[in-house]
N, C-alpha and C positions, 0 to 999 in steps of 0.2 A: 484459239489461235488458228488462223487460216492456213491450210496446206499450201496456199499460193505463195506464202513466204519462202517456201523451199523450191518453187518452180523455177527452173533455169531456161525455160523456153525463150528463144531470142538471144541467148548469150553464147559466146564462143569461148571454149576452154582449150588452152595448150597444156598438155601434160608431157613433161620430158620423161624419157625412158619408159614409154607406155606401150611398147609392142608385146610386153609380157609382164608377169609378176605383179607387184603392188600397183605399178602405174597403169597396167592394163585393167586391173580390177576397178581402179578409180575412174578410168576413162569410161568403162562400161556403166558405172554407177551414175556419173554425171550425164552421160548420154540418155540414160533411162529417165533422168529428171528433166530432160528436155534440151540439154545443151548440144550445140554443134561442137564436134571434137576435132582438134588438131593433134593427131598422133605423132610422136617423135621417137626415133630410134636411129642407131648408127648403121644397122643392117637393112638396106632397102628391101631385100626380099622378104625378110621376116616382118618388116613394117607393112609392106603391101598385103601380106597374108592376113595380118591382124586387122587392117582396114577393111579388107574384103569380108572378113567374118563379121565385123560390126555392121557393115552396110547390109549384109544379108539379114540382119535383125531389124532393119529399118532405120538405123541411125545415120545421121549426116556426119560424114567423116572426111577430113582433109589429111594429107600426109606431109610431114616435114622431116626429111631424112638429113640429119646433121649430127656431128659429134659435139656434145655440150662443152668439151674443153677446147674446141677450135673457135676462138673468138671471131675470126673473120667469117666462118661458116654460120655462126649464130647471127651476126649482123646481117649477112646475106639472106638468111631465112626470114628475118623480120622484114627486110626490104621487099622480099618476094610476097610476103603476106600483105604488106601495104599496097603493093602494085595490084594484087588480086582483090583489094577492097575488103580484106578479112581483118577485123579488129578483134584483138584478144581482150576479152572482158575478165577472164579468169586464167591465172597462171598457176600451175602446180609444178614446183621444182622438185621433181621426184628422182631423177637420174642419180645413181650412186654406185659405188663399188666398195668392196671390203678386201682387206689384206691382213692376214694374221701373222704376226711375228713379234717376239720380244723387242723392246726398244734398243737394247744393246746390239741386236743382230739386224736392225732395220737400216736399210740404205736410205740416204737422202732422196735418191731418185724415187723409191717406192713411197716414201713420206709425201713427196710433192705430188705424185700421181694420184694418191687417194685424196689429198686436200684439194687439188685442182678440180677433181671430178665432183666431190661432195660439197664443197664450199665455194670455191672461186667461180665455178660454172653457175651456181645459183645467184651469185652477185651479178655476173655479166648478163645472164638472161633476165634477171629481175630488173636490172638497169634498163635494158632495152624495152621491156614491157612497161616499166614505169614511165619512160619518156613519152610513151604513147597514151598511157592512162591519165597522166597529169593534165593535159589540155582538156580531156573529156570529164575530168573531175569525178571519176568513178573507176572502180576496179577491185579485184580480189586477188591477193597473192597468198598461196598456201605453200610454205616451205616444209619439206619432209625432214624432220629431225629424227630422233631416236631416243631410246632409254639413255644412250650415251650423251645426250644433250645436257644431262645433269648428273650423270654418274660415270665413274671410270671402271674399267675392267682390264685384266691382263691381256696382252698381245694385240690389242686393237688401238694403239696409241694415235695414229694419224686419223683413224675414223672417229675416235672420241673427240679429238681436237676439232675436227671439221664439223661434227654434229653439235658441239658446244658453240662453235662459231655460227651455225645456222640459227640457234636461239638468239644470239646477239645481233645477227644480221636482220632478223625479223623485228627485233626491237628498234633497230636503227631505221628500218623502212617505215615503221610506225611513227617514230619521232619526226621524220621528214615529210611523210606523205599523208598521214591520217587527216590533217586539216584540209587536204585536197580531195577527200572523199574516197581514198583508197584504204582498204583494210588489209593488213598483212598479219598473218598468223601462221603457226606451225602445228604439225601433227607429229607426235612422238610414238611411233609404233613400238610395241613390245616385241617379243620373239614370235615371228610370223612364219608360216609354212610357205617358204619361197625357195626358188632354186639357189639363191645366194646362201641360204642357211642350210642347204642340203647336207653338207659335211657335219654340221652340228646336230641335225635331226637324226642322222644315222649313227651318231656317237652315243652309245647307250648311257654312258656316265653323264654326259652333258644333257641329254634328253631328260634323264631322271632329275637332274638339278633344276631344269626349267620347269618341269611339271611340279616339282616339290616347292619351288620358290614362288610360283605364280598362284595367287589365291584362287583363280579360276581352274587351276590344276590341268592346264592344257596349253598348247600353242595357239596362237591366233590364226584365223583364216584371212587371206587377203581381202575378201569382200566385207570383212568387218571394219574396214577403214572407210567404207563408202558413206555411211551415215554422217560421220564427222566431216568428211570432205564436202558433202552436199551442204551441210549446215554452214561451213566456212565460205563456201562459194555463193551462197544465196543471200537474199535480203534479210533472212532471219538473224544474220550475224553483223548487221550494219553498225552496231555500237560495240563490237568485239574487235580489238586490235592489239597486236603485240603479245599475244598469248601463245603458249604451247599446250596443246591438249594431248595427254598421254592416252593411247589406246593400247593398253598393256595387260588387260586381265587383272588389274589391281597390283601389279608388281611394285610400282613406285610408292604405293600407299602403306607398305608394311616393312618392318625390319626383318 
């Protein structure tokens, strides 16, 4: 098998929530594989710093500062990319938030906030990317799911609902777009060493549970998503669509 199957030279990837964390790791990985990167974040200062750091490594990077839950801002960002002649070949719907509280204590406002960020934003951004990919009859969409795309856990109800929705959204994108040359897939990260998980990592009881429950006996590193992201973004996955690949150290494989 030729390594050229995984070469992203000449392709442009938009990764939402990519100024730090898992999004930044995937942006770095796709850039190393040859892609031009459109970094996204809601904080323009942090976004500019991330872009500068990547450019210093020789990567070609554009910046798109917008809040993924602001539909008007999303549409404006795509219109700006159109005006600049930047075509998105690869979309990684990564932006997300977490909020932990039992269902009976959870406000509807907080439920909506998590679902809007983790699911509705992926629909809106995916729709705008899809509108532009369909006439070109090619494109790669990678939606970031979770262990919670297929499993439940206490205190993370809205997140679980949203990430289960990501799996279904990915399947629907496949049902409508696969015949037009667009592959939509999802990645389900396990417990990863990220800022969002910092309270869990620092909780000795929870940390012991993760290490004991995961066959690999450790948390995952953000850069361990890169290989799967490159595969799903590249020609190597041209007949893969509607799937969710769990990168979880084996957690979903065992009882």
